[in-house]
N, C-alpha and C positions, 0 to 999 in steps of 0.2 A: 589179637587183631588190632590194627591201627584204628583209632577212634574216628578218624576222618575218612576212612575208606567207605565206599557205598555198601549198603547192606546187600546180601545175596539176593539176586533176582531183580534188584533195582536197575532201571534203565536210565542211562545218562541222557539228559535233554540235549538234542542236537543243537549245534551252534546256529545263531541267527545271522543271516546275511541280508543286508538291505542295499538295493541298487537304486540310485536316484537318477532318473532319466531313461527314456525308452528310444533314444536315437540309435545311431549305428553302433557306438561303443557300448552303451548300456544294454542294448538288446543282445549283442554278441556275448557279453559277459553272462547274461541271464541264460542264454541257450547253452553255453558251455558248462555253467554251474549246474543246470538241470541234468545234463548228460553225465557229469562226473560225480555229483554229490546228491542233488535233490531226488533223482530217480531212485537211488538206493536208500533214501531216508537218512542220509548222513548229514543233512543240513536243511534248515528252513530258510528258503530264499523268497524274498519279497521284492518285487519291482514296483517302484512308484513312478507314475507318469501322468502328465496332465490329460492326455487323450488315451482312449482304449485301443489305439492303433499305432502302427509304425509307419512313418511317412518316408517314401523313397524320394528324397529331395532332388537328386539329379534330373528327374523328369518333371519337376515342378513347373518349369516354364512351358511344357507341352500342355499342361492343364490350362494355364493362362491363355494359351493360343488356340484352344479348342481342338488340339490334335489328339488328346486322350480324355477319356471319361474320368471325372474326378475321383471315382471310387477305385479305379484300376491301379493307382500308384500307392494305395494304402493297404496295409494288412492288419487284420484284427490280432492283437497280441495274444488273446486267449486261444487263437488257433495255432499260434507259433509255440506257445508254452503250455505244457500239460501239468507239470509238477511245481511250477513257480507261481506263487500267489501274486496277483495283480491288484495294486491299489490305485484306482483312478482318482486323482486329486491333485492338490497343489502342495508343494513343499513350503512350509511357512518359516521353519527355522531348523538349523543344524546345530545341535548341542554336542560338541566334541568332548567337553569335560565330563558329561554324564552319559555319554555314549547312547544318544537317542536322537530321533528326528521327529519334529512336530509337523504333521500333515493335516490338511483339511479337505473336506469334500461336501458336495450338496449345496443347495441354494442358501442354506443358513450358515455355511462355512463351519460345519461341525468338525471339531478337532480330535486327532488321535496322537498318541505318542508311541512311536515304534522304537523299541530298544534293539540294539544290534551288538554283535560280537565283531563283525566285519562290515565296513561301509564302503561302497563304491560310489564315488561322486562323478557323474557323467551328465551334468546339467547343460552342457553345450554353451552357446553364446546367443546374444541378441544383437539386433541392428543398432549401430551407433550413429546417431544423428548429430554430426559434428559441425553444424552450420546454424547460425542464428535464424530462428523462425521456421524451421521445417516441420516441427511437430504439429499435426493437425492439417498440414497441407501436402503430405507425402504418403506414398504407398510403399510397402516393403514386400520382400519376397523370401520369407522364411518358413511360412506355414501353409497348409492347405487352404486355410481361410484367406491368406494373402493372395494366393493364385486365383481363387474364385472371385475375390473382390476386384482384382485387377481386370479380369475378364469382363465382369459385369460393368466396371467403370468405363472401359473402352467402348463396349457396345452402347452404353448409355450416352456417351459423348457423340457417337455416330448418329444415334437416333435424334438427339437434340439438334445437332448441326444440320440435319436434313430438313428441318422446318424452314419455311421462307422467312419467318420473322427472326431467324438466327443468323442471317447473312452477315451482319456486322460482327458477330461474335465467333465466327467460324475459326479464326486463327488460333485462339487458345483452346477451343474445343477439339481441334484436329492436330494439335501439337503434343507430342509425347517426349519427355526428357527423362533419360535414365542417368543417374549419377553413379559412376563406378565402372571401370573398364575391365574388371576381372571376369571370372567365369560366369557368375550370376548375372552381372550387368549385360555382358555381350549376348549371352543366350536369351535373356529376357527380351531385350530390345529386338534382336533378330526375329524371335518368334512373334512378338506383337506386331512388328513391321509386316511380316508375311500375312498375319491374320487380318490386319486392317486393310491392306491392299487387296486381298482376296474378297473382302466383304464389300468393297466400294461399289461393284456393279449392281448391288441390291439397293443402293441409295441413289435415287434418280437425280437429286439436286447436288450431289457431291462429285468432285473430280479428283483424280489422283494427284494432280499438282498442288491441291490444297493440303494434302497430308504433309506433315513435317515431323521427322523422327531425328532426335538429337542424342548422341552419346557423349557424355562429358567425363573425361578421365584426366587425372592430375599427372600421370606419368607420361613418358615420351611415346610409348606404344601401348596398345591394348593387349590384354592377355600376357602380361610380363612373365608369368610362370612358364610359358611355352617358348620364350625367346623372341628376339626382334624379328627374325625372318617370318615366323608364323604370325606374329602380331601384325606386321605390315600386310601380309596376305589377307588377314581377316579384315583389316581396315579397307583395303581395296574392294573386296567383295561386298562389304556393307555399303560402301559409297556407291557402287554400281546399282544397288537396290534402293537408292534414295535416302540413305542414312547419312546424316552429318556427324562426322567423328571429330570431336574437339579435344585433342590431346594437349597436355601441358596446361590444362585449364581446370579451375575449381569453381564450384558453386559457393558464393560467399554470402548470399542472402536469399531468403525464400518468402514470397508473399502469396496471397490467395490465388492469383492468376499470373504470376511472373516470378522468374528466377534471375538473379544477378550473378554474372560470372566474373572471375578474377581478371579477365582481359578488358574489363570495362563495358562489355556489352550486356544486354539482357534479352531474355526470351519470354514471350507471352505464352503461357501454357497453364492448363488446368489439370495436367497429368504429370506428376513428378514421381518417379520410382527410385527409391534410395537403396543402393547396394554397395555404397562406397566404403563402408567400414563395419567391423564387428567389435563387440565388447563382451567380456565374460559375464555370465549370469550375475545379477546384482546380489544374490544371496551369498556369494562368496566373500563379499566385502566385510562381513561381520565375523568371519572365521579367524581363530587365533593362530592358525598355522601359517607357514611361510608362503608369501605370494609375491609374484613379480608381474608387472603389466596387468595386474588384476587376476592373473591365473595362478592356480595352486602349484607350488613347486613340489615335484616328486623326484625320487631317485630313479635309477635305471630300471628298477623292478616295478615301478608305478606306485610304490608305497610312499606315504606322506611322512617325511622325517619328523621324529618326535611324537608321532601319534600312532602307536601300534594298532593295527587292524583297520586303518583308514587308507583308502586307495583312491586315486583320481586319474582320469584319462579323457581323451578327446579334446574338444575345443576349450574346455575349462581348465586344462592342466598344461603345465610347462614341462614337457617330456624331453629329456636329453636324447639326442640322436648320435649315431656312430661317428659323425663328422665333427663333433664337438659343439654343435649348435643345438637347436631345438626342433622338434618335429613340427611340420606344418599341420594346420587344422583341417585335414582332409578325411574323407570317409574311409579311404583304404588304410590310413593309419589308425583311425578310431576302431575299425573292425578288428584289427590285429591286436591293438591294445586291450580291447575288451576280452578277447580270448586269452591273452597272456595274464590279465588280472585274475581271471577265473582259475587258471592253472596255479598261479602264485598263492591264491587264497587256499586252494586245496593243499598246496605244499606247506603253507604255514600251519594249517590244522594238523598236518601229519608230522610237524616238527622238522621239515626240510627247508633248505634255502631256496628262495625264488630265483627265477631266471631273469636276465636282463632283456630289455626290449631292443631288438636289433632288426631294423627294416629300412630299406631304401625304396623310394618311390618307383613303382614299375612304369608308370606313364600317366599322362593327363590328356583329356580330350574335351573338345568343346564343339557344340553344334552352332553354326552361324546362319542357319536358314536356307531354304530352297535346296534341300538335300546336299548341303555342303558343310564341311567341318574342317577342323584342324586338330592334329594330335601329335604327341610325341610319345612313342612306345619304346622303352629300353634304349633311349637315345636316338631313335630313328624318327625323322619327321614325316608326317603324312598330311596331305591337304586335299580339298575337293571332295568328290563323291566317296573315295576310298576311306577318308577320315570320318565322313558322316556314317558310312556303313559300319566302321569299327565302333563308333560311338554307340550306335543302336545295338550292335552285337554284344559288346562288353556289358553295357548296363542292363540289357535284357537278361543276360546270364546271371547278373548279380541281384536282380529283383527277386525277393523271397516268394516262394510258393509257386508251384506249377500252374495253378489256376490263374494267378495274376499274369504270368508270362503269356498264357494263351489269350487272355482278354486284351492285353497290350498289343500282341501281334495282330489280332483281329482289328483293333482300332487303326493300327498303322496300315493294314491292307485296305480297309474301307476308305482311309484318307487318300489313297491313290485314285479312287474312283468317284468320290463325291466331294462337294465343296464343304467348307468348315461350317459348323453349326453356329447360328447367331442368337440362340436362345439365352436369355439372362436367367441365371439360377437365383431366383428370389425366394424368400421365406415368408412372404405375406400370407396371412391366414384369411380364409373366406369370411366375409362379414356375417354377423349373426344378430339375432334379436332376442333379448331376454323376455321372460314371461311377463314381467311387470310392464316393460315397455310396450309389448304387444297388446296388453289389456288397455293401457292408456291410449294407444293409437285407435283401438276399436271404439272406445268411449268418445274420443274426439270426432271420429267419423260419423258416429250416430247422432251427434248434436244434442241439444237440451231435450229433456223428457217431454213427450207430447208433440214434438215438432217432426217434420218429415226428415227422414235420414238423409244425411249429406253424402254425396258420392265420394268414395275413396279417391286419393290423389292419383293412384295408378290406373283408375278406370274413368273413361270419359262420361260426362253427365248426359242423361237422356235428352234427345232433341225433341221438343214438343211438335 
């Protein structure tokens, strides 16, 4: 018998697969690996994600505009995956040489090392602030926290502007500027514009003419992915609803209550939302594998050349497409890349050759407010109510889990009958009084020994 052969009855340890990122691509890979490998015990699959939920980002602007409840566009990952281990924490370092990932969790940043046989990198991208001075003075729209913060911020500005003493400061308080005329920028400003204008009747000292909404875009038309015709249509619709669309213009400097534009003008504002650019996750910068434009270079099977067992997909990967270029960083591409990566990992474990990624964009849609949208599906343009209806139908179908679909449908139905909610989602805790402080307060109220008790501050003194 071969000395290296396993003893009779010895069970081989299943391969370890680690997925970094629970976005569209990473979650799709985990679901497919659970179905094909983990459920049968043929692999140990671990998904590492910062949050314990999956965020459905296409509906993020509807949370910011109070159209949807904040919990209805997120799905607990533990309800989506039964056989995949979830590690809720932060990726600290990826060690390709030693085939391990350093992750941390908890308030103390406790660290673990996760060894892997196959690694799927799906860490997505972050907002790129490419203008002097924006950090600390801008809001972004990438996470659920960003949407909640923007909603709270807009309501806070309305509340502050409604005071009589704020009459001189109303211009920056009631001016919103969004940088970037892509899908995120247009949908965010359109939703916030509707939200703010619908809220104004509840603020007696504010008038609609005082609101100023500005969209700044460096290109010739907004929504360039949909073509000039639909872009111009979106600009006209936004303009009719009071939105200033500044195309061919960039933000060149940002201050606490002002932004400077490339055309020499400036806008006084206390609300700047930045959607103008994305950058790959900074963790990728230390990787020894090939990278271009900050993204990991992969072959058509999504494998990282020179690093067996390492795969990359989604926003953080440069994936070749069938036309000779590279795939755009969209959710529909990431979903299919995640599924293919799972198939190719299973093929590699079985000694088979992986498949190439072949996919062309089916269509793209954008909501531009007031039950209006623009869309291009299989090369056919749609606009107006039909495009808005397509937007809601398509994304509702893609939203994971039936429970969340029902909740979103209920929110949309109620939105037809009632006005938008103006409540700020704050996390302030109720004040409390410690035991020692309470005892000290009682001693102070009692006064020196032998004297008459002094009335507590909360109770009026007795009148003789």
